[in-house]
N, C-alpha and C positions, 0 to 999 in steps of 0.2 A: 435160210439166207446162202447165195449162191458165192462159192470161195473163189476167189482171184488173187493175184500177187498182189492187189491193192489193198484188201480188206483182211489178208491173213492176220495179222496183229492192228489193233485200232493206231490211228496216225498219232493220235494225242501218246500213246506210248513211247514213241521214238524209234531209237535202233539199238537200243538195249538187249531188246527180249529176243533179235536175229542172232547175236552174238552169243547170248546162252544156248538159244536152238543150234548153233555153229559149234557149240563143246561136243554136242552129240555125235560128231564125225569119228571123236577119239574111242569111245565107246562100241561105234559101229564098224571100226574098223577091226576091232580084237572077235565081233560077234561074228564077220565075215571068215575068221580063220576057224570057227567051230564046224565038226561035219555035220551033215544035212539034218541027222535027227534032231540038232539044238538050234541049228540056223534059222530054219522056217519059223518055227515057233517064237524065236527071238526077235525075228525082223519082223512077226504080227505084234507082238508087246511095242516094240520099238515105236510102231507106225501109231498104235493105241498110246503110247506116252506122249508123243507129237500133237497128236489131233486134240487129246485133253489138255495139254499145255496152251491150245489156241484155244480150246473153250473156255480158259479160266476167266481171259480177257474179253468175252462176250455175255458170260454167263455168271454176272457176278454174285446171284442171290445162291446159285449153286457152286459158289468157290470151293469152300470144304469139302464138297464129293467129291469134285474134278482134283484137287490138290491131295486128298487120302489116295484116290486112285494110283494118281502119280507116285507117292510115297509107298503103295504097296507094289508097285510094277519095278522101281528100284529096288525093295527089299528081294523080290523075286529073282531079278536078276543076280544081285548078291548071293542069295542061297542056291541056285540050281547053277551058276555058271561060274562066276568069278567074283571073292568080296571087294575086289577093288572098283566092283560095278557101284560102291556105295557112294563114289565122287557124284554120281548124277543126280545126289541132291544138291549141288551146287547149282545145278540148271534153275530149280523151281525152290531155289531157298527165298529168292525175292519177291517169288508169288506168297508162301506164307506170311510174309509181314502184313500183307491185304487184311489175315484175316484178324477177327475180334481176341485179344491177350489170351482168353480162357481155352480157344482153338487152338493160340500157337502151343501153349503148353501141352496142350494133346497131341499135337501132330508130331513137336520136337520131341516129347517123353518117349512117344511110341517109336520113334525112328532110334533113340537112344537104346532103349531096351533091347529090341531087336538086333541093333548092331552089336553091341555087347555080348550078345549070345552069339552071333554069328562069329566074332571075332575069338571067342572063346572057345567056340567049336572047331574052328579051321585054321587058327594061330597057334593056339597055345595047343602040345608042347612042341609042335615041329616045323613053324614056320614064324618064329620070333622077328626072322627079318623084316616080315610083313606089318609087324605091328605098328612102326613108324608112318608108313607109309598111311595105314590106317586110321589114325589120331587124326589127319585131316578132314577125313569126310567127316568121323564121330564130332569134332568140333564143329565143323561148319553146318551140319545138319543140327545139330542140339544148341548151338548157342550163338549161332551167328545170325538167325533171324530177330533175336532179342537185340541183337546189336544194332543193326539195321534200323530198328524199329525204336531204340533209343536214339540213333543218331538223327535218323526223322524228326522224331520228336521233338528234337533241342531244336534242329532247323527251324521247322515251324513255329516253337517258342521263339527263338529269337527274331523272325520273320514279325511274330505277333508282337515282341516287345519294340522293334523298328516303325511298324505300323502305329502304336498307340503313343511312342515319344514324337511321332512325326505330327500324329493328332493333337497332342498336347502341345507344339510347338505353333501348330496353326491356329490352336484356339489362344495360345499365349500373345501371337502375333495380332489375332482378331481382336483381344481383348486391348492390349497397347491400342490398336487403331481407333476402338470404340473409345478408349479413353482420350485419347487425341482429339478425335473426331468431338466429345463432348466439351473437352476444353475449348475448341475452336468456337464450339456453337456457342459457349457462354460468353466467350468472346464479342463474337460478332453482334449477340444476342444485348451485351452490354453498350456497345457501339451504336448499333440502333435503338436503343433507348434513350441513351445518353443524349444523341444528337438534337432529337426534337425537345427532349424536357429541359437542355441548354438553353433553348428557343424560346421555350415558353418560360421559364425562370427570367430570362432576360427581360423579353416584353412586358413580362406582368408586374416587373420591379420598377421597369420605366413608367409604367402608367400608374403603379402602386404609389410612388413617389413623387409623382407629378411633373416630371420629367417633360411630358408632352404634353403641348398646350392645344395644337392645331386637331381640328376635329375629322379631319382627311386623314392627318397620320395616323390618331387614333384610331378609327375603323380599321386602318391595314394593320393595326399590330392586335386588335383583336381578331382580324380574320387568319393572320398567323397562327396566335394560340388556339383559335378555334381548327385549323387543318393541321396543327400539329398534335392538335390532343385527339381527331381522328386517327391519324397515323398510327399513335400510339396505341389507341383502342383498337384499331384492326391488327397490329402488332402482336399483340397480348393475346387476343382472340384466334388468332391462326397457330400461335403459341401452343393453346390451349387444348384446340383441336388437334395439332401435332402428335401431342404429350399422351393425348387420352387415346389415339390411334396406335401409337407407339407402344400402348400396354396390350402384349398378348391374349388378355384376359378380357378386352375389350370385346362388345359384341354386336354388330350390325344388323340393321332389319332387311332382310331380302324377301323380298315377292317377288310372285312372277308376272312380267309385264312385256308390250312389245318392244323392244328394244329399237326396233327401227323406228318406230313412232316416238319413242323417249329422245332419239339422237336428234330426230327432225324438231321436236318442240325447243331443245336445246340450241339449235342454231338457228332458229327463229327469233328467240331474243337477244343475242348476237348480231342480228341480219342489219339493224340501223347501225350498229358499229362498225361495222364491214363495208357499206353503203356509205359511211363518212368520209372515211379513207378512200374511196372507189377501187376499195379490193376486188380482184374477179373471184367469184365462187365457184367450184365447179364440186358437186356433189353426188355421191354413188351411194342408195342404199336401195336396198331390194323393195322389191314393189309388196313382197309377201312378208307376212310376220315371222319376227325370230322372237319366240317365247323364250326369255330366260329369268332366272332368280337373281335379283341384285337389288341392291338399298340405292334407291332413285335419288334420294337426298345425297347421298357419299358422292355416288357416281356422277351426279350432274356436277358437284363441285370439282373431282377430277378432272373431267371432261373441260369445264370453264375455265379451271388454271392455264389450260394448254390454249386455247383461244384466247382469251386475256393477253397472253405473251405472243401469242400471233400477232394479235390487233397492236401492240401496243411498241414492240420493239421493231416493227417493220415499216418501211417507208409505202408511201401511195402508190397505189396500182399495182401490189404486190397480187402474185397469185396463189391461191388457197386451195387446198385439196384435201378434201373429206371423204372417205370411202367408209363402207360398212361391209364385211364379207361374213361368210359363215363355210366354215371346211367339216371335214369330218371330225376331226379333233378341239377344234378351237372356233372362235370369235375374234376376229380382228377389226380392230378400230385405227384407222390411220389419218392424221392429220398432219399435213405437208404444206411446203408454202417453197418459193423462188427468190424469198427475201433477202437477208443480209448474210443468214447462214449463222452456224455456231462451230467455232474451233474443234478440231478433232481432240483435241488435247484435254479440252474440259467437258467433253460429251460422257466420259466414264464416271463424272462427279456432279453431273449439272442437278442429279435428283438428291444430290446430299443437302441437307440444311443450312441456308445462306449462302449458297454455292449460287452463283448468277453469270450467266454466260458472257456478261462484258464488265471487266472492271468499271467501267463510265457508268455502269448502271447502278453503283451502290447508292446514290443519292436518287434515286429516279422516285421513290416513294413506296416501290414493292418491299415485302418482308423478306424476300427470299427463301421463305418456307414454301412455296404454292406450288412447285414441282416434286419439293420431298413429300408434300401432305399426298400429293396425286399417287405418288408412290406406294404411300402407306395405303390408300385408299383401293387401289387395284390388286393390292398384296392380301388384302383382307377378302379380295373375291378370288383368291389362289391364282391369280392372272400377275404379268410381267409386262413393265413397261420399259421401252427403250428408247434411243434417240440413233437415227441414221442419219449420218453426216454427209454421205454421197447415195441418195436415193435414185434410182432410175430417173424420176422426173423432178424437177427444184434442187433446191439447196439443204433443205430440212425435211425428216419425216417423223414424227411421233408415233409410235407405234404402241399399241394397248393390243393384249392378245390375253383371252378369258377363255378357260376349258369348257368345250361346249359340253 
């Protein structure tokens, strides 16, 4: 590896290693006071120390050996030069913390034993005044790494507890939102069922008790009852499908088919409905095949729900854009239009159960489950569906992304 001022120490280590290296200026100053016989070997050892210090950061697998060399150099300086060189342990004490606990015990224990021996030989009984000064490096080399390790462990534990607490808070919030969604869903379901059932009960009672004698009015009442029963049946059917898809254990029947031909077939089935409202279709589907594993019945329902909404809620002569594109990572189906558009404030919840793009649509005969079912189907295919309220062309754009 080419050495430069930019990569002496890995950038993620920050500036602290350079501060520790700067501490070597003090022993270097005392080294320069030594006679030539000790100066040059000492400078060579100092250079080895610096190179080894650097290599600890770049060769993590060999860290134990490099740190051992640093320890040996420190002890050599202390024995052959001056005991005060034991202070060099502070330069690489933070590196010792990188080692496994058993290696830390071995390194720190060895330093303590050799240091005590050195202190015994050089301090007692003639230089007791040095004892106080040597207690600091002895303490630093023998205990400081464990204190740092404990501090880092506590910090990591504290951060982990904060992360877990945040996850629990988010899950609690999600649970509350889910409960609220279920309550809202039950309330909306009760409303959607109660309205047609009240109509059926009222008209059937009028017919049963003989309040209607006119034959034409009787037919109208029977038609109301028939239409509302179809509405209730459709709602129950969609609710059943939604509940089934909402079950994480539910399985879908995936088969390899040409997605291009499949989309063409879906569009053809709705072509007459587009024509009735004089809607202009712009279709971009590749001429080549895109073979994909999907559940044909379910994906048909997902796309048809969007097409039905496009036809139902937009005025005549609306321009509709349908495209299919394949990229390296995904397959994208886009269904857009330049119709009435959908407010941005409701776009985020449009795929929730019983949410409609306009409050005026509450009694339009829709179940409010269509797009929710679409979302569940797309998710069963490991894809995502979302709405662009400000697309490059048109006013709304439903996008289905499937992993390729």
